[in-house]
C-alpha positions as CSV (number, residue, x, y, z in Angstrom):
1,X,23.9,-37.0,-0.8
2,X,22.6,-33.7,-2.2
3,X,24.7,-30.6,-1.6
4,X,22.8,-27.4,-0.7
5,X,24.0,-24.0,-0.1
6,X,22.0,-22.0,2.4
7,X,22.4,-18.3,1.9
8,X,20.3,-15.4,3.0
9,X,19.0,-13.4,0.0
10,X,17.3,-10.2,0.1
11,X,13.9,-10.3,-1.6
12,X,14.1,-8.9,-5.1
13,X,12.2,-5.9,-6.2
14,X,11.9,-3.7,-3.1
15,X,14.7,-2.9,-0.8
16,X,14.6,-1.8,2.8
17,X,15.7,1.7,1.9
18,X,12.9,2.2,-0.6
19,X,10.4,1.1,2.2
20,X,11.9,3.7,4.5
21,X,11.7,6.4,1.9
22,X,8.0,5.5,1.3
23,X,7.3,5.3,5.0
24,X,8.7,8.8,5.4
25,X,7.3,10.4,2.3
26,X,3.7,9.2,2.6
27,X,2.8,11.1,5.8
28,X,4.6,14.2,4.5
29,X,2.6,14.1,1.3
30,X,-0.6,13.5,3.1
31,X,0.0,16.4,5.5
32,X,1.0,18.7,2.6
33,X,-2.1,17.8,0.6
34,X,-4.3,18.4,3.7
35,X,-2.7,21.7,4.4
36,X,-3.0,23.0,0.9
37,X,-6.7,21.9,0.9
38,X,-7.3,23.8,4.1
39,X,-5.5,26.9,2.9
40,X,-7.5,26.9,-0.4
41,X,-10.7,26.5,1.5
42,X,-10.0,29.4,3.8
43,X,-8.8,31.5,0.9
44,X,-12.1,30.8,-0.9
45,X,-14.1,31.9,2.1
46,X,-12.2,35.1,2.5
47,X,-12.4,36.0,-1.2
48,X,-16.2,35.8,-1.3
49,X,-16.8,32.1,-1.8
50,X,-16.3,31.1,-5.4
51,X,-17.2,27.9,-7.0
52,X,-16.7,24.9,-4.6
53,X,-14.2,22.3,-5.9
54,X,-15.6,18.9,-6.7
55,X,-15.1,16.0,-4.4
56,X,-11.8,14.1,-4.5
57,X,-13.6,11.0,-5.8
58,X,-15.0,12.9,-8.8
59,X,-11.6,14.3,-9.6
60,X,-10.0,10.9,-9.2
61,X,-12.6,9.4,-11.5
62,X,-12.0,12.1,-14.1
63,X,-8.2,11.7,-13.9
64,X,-8.5,7.9,-14.2
65,X,-10.8,8.2,-17.3
66,X,-8.3,10.6,-18.9
67,X,-5.4,8.2,-18.2
68,X,-7.4,5.2,-19.5
69,X,-8.2,7.1,-22.8
70,X,-4.5,7.9,-23.2
71,X,-3.6,4.3,-22.7
72,X,-6.2,3.1,-25.2
73,X,-4.9,5.6,-27.7
74,X,-1.3,4.5,-27.2
75,X,-2.3,0.8,-27.7
76,X,-4.1,1.6,-30.9
77,X,-1.3,3.7,-32.2
78,X,1.2,0.9,-31.4
79,X,-1.0,-1.7,-33.1
80,X,-1.5,0.5,-36.2
81,X,2.3,1.1,-36.5
82,X,3.2,-2.5,-36.0
83,X,5.9,-3.7,-38.3
84,X,4.7,-6.6,-40.5
85,X,7.0,-8.9,-42.4
86,X,6.5,-9.0,-46.2
87,X,5.4,-12.3,-47.6
88,X,8.3,-14.0,-49.3
89,X,8.3,-14.1,-53.1
90,X,8.8,-17.4,-54.7
91,X,12.1,-17.4,-56.7
């Protein structure tokens, strides 16, 4: 007869508190970003126009390509500084 223990375990990784923090912070960050975008747009109109800022997709693509290049540089540096064992000398 197998003996089993039934216990309720919380899923590992993400707790309820972190989900609550995320659920509260996401709308606040979205509202803050939208407000800063609107304010900068109104400030540009009042200051005589200025160069329009690129779309958020173009900016995201640019930032992603920069992050990718840094990651590739880090990988190549780690591989170049890899510690290799010396071959053993016969005695």
